[in-house]
C-alpha positions in Angstrom: -78.5 -106.8 -85.1 -77.1 -109.1 -87.7 -77.1 -112.7 -86.5 -74.7 -115.3 -87.9 -76.5 -118.4 -88.8 -75.7 -121.9 -87.6 -77.8 -124.9 -87.0 -78.3 -126.9 -83.8 -78.9 -130.6 -83.9 -80.0 -131.8 -80.5 -79.2 -135.4 -81.0 -77.3 -137.9 -79.0 -74.7 -139.0 -81.5 -72.6 -142.1 -81.1 -69.1 -140.6 -81.2 -67.3 -143.2 -79.0 -64.6 -141.4 -77.1 -63.2 -141.9 -73.6 -64.3 -139.0 -71.4 -62.8 -139.8 -68.0 -63.9 -141.6 -64.9 -66.5 -141.1 -62.2 -66.1 -139.5 -58.8 -66.5 -142.1 -56.0 -68.1 -139.8 -53.5 -71.4 -138.2 -54.6 -70.8 -135.2 -52.3 -67.5 -134.5 -54.1 -69.1 -135.1 -57.5 -71.1 -131.9 -57.1 -67.8 -129.9 -56.7 -65.8 -131.9 -59.2 -64.7 -130.3 -62.4 -66.5 -131.3 -65.5 -64.6 -133.2 -68.3 -65.5 -131.5 -71.6 -64.7 -133.2 -74.8 -64.8 -131.2 -78.1 -64.9 -133.2 -81.3 -64.0 -131.3 -84.5 -65.8 -132.8 -87.6 -65.5 -131.8 -91.2 -68.4 -132.4 -93.6 -68.4 -132.3 -97.3 -70.6 -132.7 -100.4 -67.5 -133.8 -102.4 -67.3 -137.5 -101.3 -69.4 -140.0 -99.3 -66.7 -141.3 -97.0 -68.1 -141.3 -93.4 -65.8 -142.1 -90.4 -67.4 -145.1 -88.7 -67.5 -143.3 -85.4 -69.6 -140.6 -87.0 -72.3 -142.7 -88.7 -75.1 -141.8 -86.3 -74.2 -138.1 -86.4 -74.0 -138.2 -90.2 -77.5 -139.6 -90.4 -78.9 -136.9 -88.2 -77.1 -134.0 -90.0 -78.2 -135.3 -93.4 -81.9 -134.9 -92.3 -81.3 -131.1 -92.4 -78.3 -131.0 -94.8 -78.8 -133.8 -97.3 -76.0 -132.4 -99.5 -73.4 -133.2 -96.7 -72.4 -136.8 -97.4 -68.8 -137.1 -96.2 -67.9 -136.8 -92.6 -64.4 -136.9 -91.2 -63.2 -136.8 -87.5 -60.6 -134.1 -87.6 -59.6 -133.7 -83.9 -60.7 -134.4 -80.4 -59.6 -132.3 -77.4 -60.5 -132.6 -73.7 -60.2 -130.3 -70.7 -61.4 -130.4 -67.1 -63.3 -127.2 -66.3 -64.5 -126.1 -62.9 -68.2 -125.2 -62.4 -68.5 -121.5 -63.1 -65.4 -121.3 -65.3 -64.8 -121.2 -69.0 -62.3 -122.5 -71.5 -61.7 -121.6 -75.1 -60.7 -124.6 -77.4 -58.7 -124.0 -80.5 -60.3 -125.8 -83.5 -58.8 -125.2 -86.9 -57.9 -122.3 -89.2 -58.0 -119.9 -86.3 -61.5 -120.9 -85.2 -62.4 -121.4 -81.6 -65.3 -122.6 -79.4 -65.8 -121.4 -75.8 -67.4 -123.7 -73.2 -68.6 -122.5 -69.8 -69.8 -124.9 -67.1 -72.9 -123.3 -65.7 -74.1 -126.0 -63.4 -72.7 -129.3 -62.0 -74.3 -132.7 -62.6 -77.9 -132.7 -61.3 -80.0 -135.5 -60.0 -80.9 -136.5 -63.6 -77.2 -136.7 -64.6 -77.2 -133.5 -66.7 -74.5 -130.8 -66.7 -75.4 -127.2 -67.5 -73.2 -125.7 -70.3 -73.0 -122.5 -72.4 -71.2 -122.9 -75.7 -70.1 -120.1 -78.0 -69.4 -121.7 -81.4 -67.5 -120.1 -84.3 -69.7 -117.5 -86.1 -72.7 -118.1 -83.9 -74.4 -116.8 -80.8 -73.9 -118.5 -77.4 -76.2 -121.5 -76.7 -77.0 -122.7 -73.1 -78.3 -126.2 -72.6 -78.1 -129.2 -70.3 -76.0 -132.1 -71.5 -76.6 -135.8 -70.7 -73.3 -137.4 -69.6 -71.7 -139.5 -72.3 -73.8 -137.9 -75.1 -72.7 -135.2 -77.5 -74.4 -132.1 -78.7 -73.4 -131.3 -82.3 -73.4 -127.7 -83.7 -73.3 -127.3 -87.4 -71.5 -124.0 -87.9 -71.6 -121.6 -90.8 -67.8 -121.8 -91.1 -66.3 -123.4 -94.2 -62.6 -124.4 -94.3 -60.3 -123.1 -97.0 -61.0 -126.3 -99.0 -64.7 -125.9 -98.7 -65.6 -128.3 -95.9 -68.3 -127.5 -93.3 -67.2 -127.3 -89.7 -69.2 -129.2 -87.2 -68.4 -129.1 -83.5 -69.8 -131.8 -81.1 -69.6 -131.1 -77.3 -69.8 -133.7 -74.6 -69.4 -133.3 -70.8 -69.4 -135.4 -67.7 -68.2 -135.0 -64.2 -64.6 -136.2 -63.8 -62.2 -137.4 -61.1 -59.7 -134.5 -61.7 -57.4 -136.8 -63.7 -56.0 -135.3 -66.8 -55.5 -131.7 -68.0 
């Protein structure tokens, strides 16, 4: 089997984005949908401009990819997803990422996810609320920029899409 390569960076990056509120009733929180935030980031070796919101992520990515010096926040999308359900997010240039909520928030505040990034195999992990898990994909845009997708999740109140 041929595997398409992509790199995982298990870091808590400081992408500051609103991700929704908290459920007031802990019993309801277990059944509450999970608010998933997908951040589309474009990295380049052509310039060293780094979006201020991405400075922590850029530092971590550069440890493995020192040639990537410019980081731009391209888009942010959010969706409430019920436990056991999936949603496919459109990224750019026909690329998508699929996110499945495998488990609700546990006693440690972690949500179980499976993510299928562009050009890579599915990855299952637990996500700490308000932290993002970046995936450096193998996809390059038409103008040569590297696609990075950061996924964040937290239980939500059902407000929003």
